[in-house]
N, C-alpha and C positions, 0 to 999 in steps of 0.2 A: 754244163750248168747254165744252159741258155734258156730252157723251157721248163714249164711246170709239168713234171711227169713223175712216175712212181719212184724212180731211182734218184733223181735230183732232189726231190722233197725228202726222201729217206736220208740223203747225205746232209741236207740242211738241218733237219731235226736232230740228227746225231751230232753234227758239229756244234750246234748251239747248246745241246744238252751236255756235251763233254766240257765245253767252255764254262758252263755254269758250275761244273764240279771242280774247276780249277785245272783241267787238263789242257795242255797246249795242243792246238789243232791247226793244221794247214791242209789245204785242199788243192790237189793237182787235177787239172781237167784239160781237155783239148778245145773246149768252147766256153767262152765267157758270155754272160747275158743276164737275164732277169734275176735268176737265183743267186748267181755269183755276186751281183751287186748288193743283194740283201745281206749276204754273209759279210761282204766287205764293209757294209755300213755298221755291222755288229762288231767289227774289229777282228774278223777272221781272214787270214791271208788266203786268197784264191788266185791261182796263177796258172798260166800255160807254160811257164819257164821252169824247168827242173832245177836250174842253177839257183833259183831264188828260194828253194826249199831248204830248211834246216834238216840235218840228219835226224830222222825220227827214231823212237824206241820201237815202234811197231807200225806196219803198213796195214791199213784196213782197205783191201782192194776190191774194186768193182770194175767189171768190163776188161777183157783181156788186152785190148789195145792200149789202155791206160796203165793197167797194172804191170804189164810187161816193161814199159818204159821206166816205171818207178823202181821195179826190182833190179833192172839193169843199172840204174843210177846208184841205188843203195844196196850194195852187194853183201853187206853184213848185217842186214836188218830183217827180223822175222816178219812174216806176212800171214794174214788170214784172207783167203780169197772167197768171195761171195758169188752165188748165183741168184739172180732175181727172176729169171725167165727160162722156162723149159725149152723154148725154141730159138731164142735169139742167138745169132752168130757171135755176138759180143760176150755171151756167157759160156762159150766153149772153154773149159778149164785149162789153165796153164799147168805145166809141170816144171817146177823149179825147186831146188833144194831148200830154199828159204820159205817156201809155203808150208808152214807148220800145221795149219788147220784149214780144211775146206768147210764152208758154211753155206746154208741155204735158208731162204725165207719160208719155205714150206716143204712138204714131202714130195710134191711133184718135182721141184727142183732137185731135191735130194736123190730122187729116182734117176734123174738125168746123169748125175755123177756115177751112180752105181751101174745102171743098165747100159749107158752109152760109152762110158770111159773106164769101167771096171775099177772104180775107186771103192774101197771097202766102207761099209756103213760105219765101222768103228772110227773112221777118219773124218766123219762128217758130223757137224753140229747143225741142228735145225733150231733157229731162233725166229719165231713168228714176227710178222709186221706189227707195228705199234700205232698208237694214236696219242697225240698231245691233248691230254684231258683239259688243260687250261685253255687251249684254243677252242676245242670242240666240246663246249659245255652242254650238259643235258638240258633239253628245252623244258620249260616250266610246265607245259601242259600238253597232253596227247589228245588229238581229236578222236572221237569214238567212231567216226565214219571216214572213209577214204574220199577226199575231195581234190587234193592237189598232189601232183607227182612231179618229180624232177629226174631228168636224165643227166647223170654226172659222169662224163666220159670224154676223153680226147679223141676217141675213135668214132663216135656216133656222127653220122651226117645224113643228109637227105637221100643219099644213094645206097644206103645199106639198111640195117635193122631198125634204124630210127623211124623210118616210115611205118613199119609194122607196129612199133610202140605207139605211135600217134593214132593209128587206126584202132588199136585195142583200147586206148584211153578214151577216144571218142565214143566207142561202143559202150563203155562203162560209165560215161558221163564224168570222167576225171579230167580236170584241166592239167595241162602239161607245159613245162618249161625245160629248156636244155642249156647246159653250160659245158664248155670244153673246146679244145682247139679245132675239132672237126667242123664246128659251126661258127668259128671265129669269135667265140665268146669265152675266152679264158678268164678265170676269176682268181686273182691272187689271194683272196681271203674267202674261200667257200664257206667257212664256218659262220660267216655273217648272213648267209643266204639259206643254207640247208634247213635250218630250223623252221622255216616258213612252210615246209612241205610235210605231208603225211608219209610219203613213200618215195624211195629213190631207186632208180635203175642204175646199177653200176657193178663194179667188180673190184677185188683186191683192196688197195688202200682207200679208194673212194667209198667202197662198201663199208669198210671198217669205220671210217670217219662218220658216215651217215648213221650207222647203228649206234655209235657212241652218243650222238645227239638225241636219238630216240625215234628215228624214222624206221618204218618198215623198209626192207631192202629186198629187191628181186635181183639176183645175180644173173647178168646176161651181158653179152657183148657181140661183136661181129663173129666170134667163134661159135656162138650158140647160146642156148638157154639152160640155166641150172634150175633156178626156182626161188621161191620166197625163203628167206632165212627164218627158221622157226626154232623154238627151244629144243625140239627133238632132233633136228639135224645140225645144230650149231657146232658140235664138236667135230663132226666129219667135215663140214664146210671150212671150219677154222684150220683143220689139218692141211687143207689144200688152198689156203689163203683166199677163200671165196673167189677162186679164179678159174683158169682155163680147164683144169682137170675135171671140173664139175659140169662144164657147159657142154654136155653130150647130146642134148636134144636140139633139133632144128628150131629156130625162132619162128613161130607162126602167130598170127593174130589169135587163134583159138587157144594156143598154149599160154600166151600172155594173159588172156582173159581169165583162164583158170587160175593163174597165179595171183592176179589182182583180187579174185574172189577169196583168197586165203588171208587177206589183210586182217589183222587183229591188233588193236591198240594195246591190249594186255600182253600179247605175245611180244610186241615191239618193246614193251617195258622190260620184260624178262631178258630179251636179247641185249638190250641196252645195258642192263646191270652186268651181264656176263662179259661183254666186250670191254666195259670200263674196268672191270676187275682184272681181266686176263691180259689186256693189251695196253696197259698204262705205260707211257713212254719212260717215265722215271724208273719203273721197275725193270724195264727192258735195258736201260742204260746200266743199271746195277749189274745185270747179268752179263752184259758186254764187257764191262770193266773187269769183272772176275775172269772172263775168258781171255781178255788181253793179258792180264797178269799171268795166267796159266801158260799162255803161248810164249811169252817172254822167258819165263822160267824154263820151259822145255827147250827153248833155243839155247839158253845158257848152259843147260845140261848136255848139250851136244846133239840133241835130236834134230834130224833133218828129214825132208820129204823123201819118201821111199819110192815115189813114182818117177818114171823117166819118159821124156818125150822122144818118140822116134821121129824119123824124118817125115813120115807120112802125116803125123799129128801136126807138126810144125807147118807143113804145106797146107793142111786143112784149114788152120786158123788164118793163114795169109790169104788163101783162096776165098774163104767166107767173109773176110773183113776188108778185102782190097777196095771194094766200091765205097765202103765207109771212109777208109783212109783217103781215097781220091776225092770224095766229096768234101771232106774237111780241108784237105790241102787246097783245093780250088777255091773254097769259100774264104780261106785266110790269105791266099796269095794272088788269086785272080778272080776277084769278086764279080767282075762283069761276065766272064765266061760262066761262072757258077750260076748266076741268075738266068742266063740263057739255057743252060742245061736243065735247071730246075723248072723252067717254063713259067 
C-alpha cells in the first residue's frame, strides 16, 4: 500500500466503501506508504503485522504472497482470491481448501485461471473494475474539437511509447501533458486534473476514470495500442478491462494519429453515460457484499476448495516471487543495501 497503482487504489476504494456500509475492515500488506496512510487517516487499520489483525469473517485476497500468509494465520476463515493481472507472478493462484471463490476483474484474468491452471469457469466470478462517481464527476462541458490530451499512466516515460504519443500529438496540433510514476509526476487526486483535457491516453482503471469524467480515451500502454473507446466497441473493451488483451497493435505515430482522428465529443458523451451506469462503485460494492455473504454461507455448509496444489505449483510460486520477497525483505531490514541494489 505504498504507491498509487491499480491494486492499491482498488483496495482503498473497497475498504472505504465497506466502512461506509458499516462493515468492519482491516488491511494486511507487506509495504506501508502513501495509500496506507490515507486509509489510516480514515480510521481503517492497515498493518504489516498479522498478529494485530482481528479474526475476520471473510478474506478478500489479492496477490499470492500476501494471501498465503493470511490464509495460514486464519485457518478457519473462507477466502475469495482475486486476479488483477494476466501476467503478474503475484497473481499465480493459490490452491487452499478455504479459497471458496476465485474472482477476476475481467475475462482476460478469468482466462488465466482456466487456461493456465485448469480452474473451471463455474468456479470463477468476473466482477469488473469500478469508478467512484463522487470523486470522478462528469465535467460540465465537452469541447467539440480535440485540443488538449493527457497521458495518465505509471508506465509512460521518455524511453518508451510516450515519445511516440508526443510525436503524434505534435503532428495533430494537440497539446499534451503527462502524469504518472514513470515521469515522476504522481498525482494523488487525478480527478482534479483530468477534466481539463479532451482526451486521455491510458488503460484499465485510468481509462475508466477518464471516461467517467467525459474524456475521449485511447487505450494504449507499453504493451501496444488498442484504440479509441467508442460506443460500438465499448462492451468488448469493457469485457477485457480496457487493458492488455486489447493492445494487440504496435504503437506507431501513424496508428496514434488515426486514433486521434476518431475523436468525437458526442461519442465521448455516450461512453461517459455507459461507464457511469455500468461501473458505479456503490453498485459494485452491493454485488461484492452479496458475494461475500454467499461465500460465507457456502463455507458454513461445508463447501471447500476442490483444487489441490502439487509440489510443482508450489515451487513455481516461490520461484516466480522470490525476487519480490527478497526486495521487500531488504527494504524493510537492510535499507542501505536495498538502495544500492535498486540503484
